[in-house]
C-alpha positions in Angstrom: 151.1 70.1 143.6 154.0 69.2 141.3 153.5 71.0 138.2 153.8 69.0 134.7 156.8 70.0 132.6 155.9 69.9 128.8 158.5 67.9 126.3 158.7 69.4 122.7 160.2 66.9 120.5 163.5 67.6 118.3 162.7 68.7 114.9 163.4 66.4 112.3 166.5 67.0 110.7 166.2 68.2 106.9 166.9 65.9 104.1 170.4 66.0 102.6 170.7 67.9 99.3 171.6 65.0 96.6 174.0 66.7 93.5 172.2 65.9 90.4 173.9 63.2 88.4 175.9 63.9 84.8 174.9 62.5 81.8 178.6 60.8 81.4 178.3 59.4 85.1 174.7 58.4 85.2 174.8 56.8 81.3 178.0 56.5 80.3 180.0 53.7 82.5 183.6 53.2 81.9 185.2 51.0 79.1 184.7 47.9 80.6 181.3 48.1 82.4 178.4 46.8 80.8 176.2 48.3 77.8 173.6 50.9 79.1 170.8 50.0 77.4 170.0 53.6 75.6 173.5 53.4 74.3 173.2 50.0 72.6 172.8 51.2 69.3 176.7 52.8 69.7 178.4 50.0 68.3 176.6 49.5 64.9 177.2 53.5 64.6 181.1 53.2 65.3 180.7 49.9 62.9 179.0 52.1 60.1 180.8 54.8 60.3 184.3 53.3 60.3 183.4 51.2 57.1 182.3 54.4 55.5 185.1 56.2 55.8 186.9 52.7 55.1 188.9 52.2 58.1 190.0 48.7 59.4 189.5 48.1 62.8 193.2 48.2 63.8 193.3 51.8 61.8 190.6 52.8 64.4 192.0 51.4 67.0 195.5 53.0 66.1 193.4 56.5 65.8 192.0 56.1 69.6 195.3 54.7 71.0 193.4 51.4 72.4 194.0 47.8 71.1 191.9 46.5 68.1 190.0 43.8 70.3 188.9 46.9 72.3 187.4 48.6 69.1 185.9 45.2 68.2 184.0 44.8 71.2 182.6 48.2 71.3 181.6 47.4 67.8 179.7 44.4 69.0 177.9 46.2 71.5 180.0 44.0 74.0 181.5 47.1 75.7 180.1 50.9 76.2 182.7 53.7 75.7 183.0 56.2 78.3 182.6 59.7 77.3 186.3 60.2 77.1 186.5 57.4 74.5 183.7 58.5 72.9 184.9 61.9 72.0 188.3 60.2 70.8 186.1 57.9 68.3 184.1 61.0 67.3 187.3 63.1 66.0 188.9 59.8 64.4 185.1 59.0 62.7 184.6 62.7 61.9 181.8 63.2 63.2 180.2 64.5 66.7 179.5 62.5 69.6 175.9 63.4 69.5 175.0 61.5 66.2 177.7 58.6 67.8 175.0 58.0 70.3 171.8 59.0 68.2 171.2 62.5 69.9 171.7 64.1 66.5 171.7 63.6 62.7 174.6 64.0 60.6 172.9 65.4 57.6 176.3 64.4 55.2 175.0 60.6 55.9 172.0 61.1 54.0 172.2 61.4 50.3 170.0 61.7 47.6 169.7 60.6 44.0 167.2 62.9 42.1 165.2 61.1 39.4 166.9 64.0 36.8 170.5 62.4 37.5 169.7 59.1 36.5 170.3 59.6 33.0 171.9 56.2 31.5 174.9 57.3 30.2 177.3 54.4 31.6 177.8 51.8 29.3 178.9 48.7 30.2 182.0 47.3 28.6 180.4 44.3 26.6 178.6 43.8 23.3 175.8 43.6 25.4 174.5 47.4 25.0 173.7 47.8 28.6 173.3 51.1 30.4 173.7 52.2 33.9 173.1 54.8 36.3 174.3 54.6 39.5 172.5 55.6 42.8 174.8 56.2 45.0 177.1 58.9 43.6 179.4 56.4 41.5 180.7 55.0 45.1 180.1 51.6 46.7 178.8 52.1 50.2 179.8 49.9 53.2 179.1 46.6 51.5 177.0 46.9 48.4 176.6 49.2 45.5 173.2 49.7 43.3 172.4 50.9 40.0 169.4 51.4 37.5 170.1 49.1 35.1 168.8 49.5 31.1 169.4 46.0 29.8 170.5 45.8 26.0 168.4 43.3 23.9 171.7 41.6 23.4 172.7 39.2 26.7 176.4 39.5 25.7 178.3 36.7 25.1 180.3 37.3 28.4 178.9 35.8 31.8 178.9 37.9 34.8 180.7 36.5 37.7 181.6 38.4 40.8 181.7 38.1 44.6 178.9 38.2 46.8 175.2 38.8 45.9 173.2 39.8 43.0 169.7 41.1 43.6 167.8 42.5 40.3 164.1 44.4 40.9 162.3 44.9 37.9 161.1 48.5 37.5 159.5 48.1 33.8 159.5 45.9 30.8 160.4 42.7 30.6 164.0 41.0 31.6 165.7 37.4 30.8 168.4 36.4 33.8 170.3 33.6 31.7 172.2 30.9 33.6 173.9 27.9 32.2 171.2 25.4 32.4 167.9 27.9 32.3 166.8 31.6 31.8 164.4 33.1 34.4 161.8 35.9 32.7 161.0 38.7 35.1 158.3 41.0 34.5 157.8 44.7 36.0 157.5 43.9 39.9 159.8 40.7 40.0 162.3 40.5 42.3 165.5 37.9 41.7 168.3 37.0 44.3 171.8 34.9 43.3 174.7 34.2 44.6 177.4 36.0 42.2 179.5 33.6 41.6 176.8 32.2 38.9 177.6 32.5 36.0 174.8 34.7 34.4 173.7 36.7 31.7 170.9 39.8 31.7 168.6 40.8 28.7 166.1 42.8 27.9 163.1 41.0 26.1 161.2 42.7 23.0 162.0 46.6 21.9 160.1 48.4 24.5 163.1 49.5 26.6 163.4 47.7 30.5 164.9 49.0 33.7 165.4 47.4 37.0 167.2 48.2 40.3 170.5 46.4 40.7 172.0 45.9 44.0 175.5 44.2 44.3 177.0 43.2 47.7 181.0 42.8 48.4 179.6 39.9 50.9 
């Protein structure tokens, strides 16, 4: 009688170990790659920080050693910077890589002006008796400036005219915004917006103090 020989199957091969991918390899492609969704905010951050440092696109490009067209594509979100480019950009912009990609917050970018600091001590250089309190530490931020304005009762004889846009939000009192052919009267809570090239004057109505938020844009 023939004996039966049992056949054992070979053990299955162990799955090959996979090396963990680093952040640089998985999240940050080369500079010429399509932007990764998680890093789509890098471009606007680069642009905002460049403007805050008063750098042109060409100046930033020279600082990091690339053509200005490349920096322009990065700012518009058409390309995602490599880890090496991020490091160079962070150094040129005086910030950290974490801040550029939105992982950390640069506390220097947040400036607070307390109400006690807003004494209206800056008088306008005209006979309108306006007084101003800058909200942005006396400097423009990127493309705008902001003030608390305390209009005088006399609108002055000078017509204001400037580039960009102007917005006035009345916080208290009554204010007239006087254009050559019309006058707009604003009460607390009212807001007016118009292109700065329009000739205009601002005057307080009545004896009660009026104040308004004045925002001027450069574009």
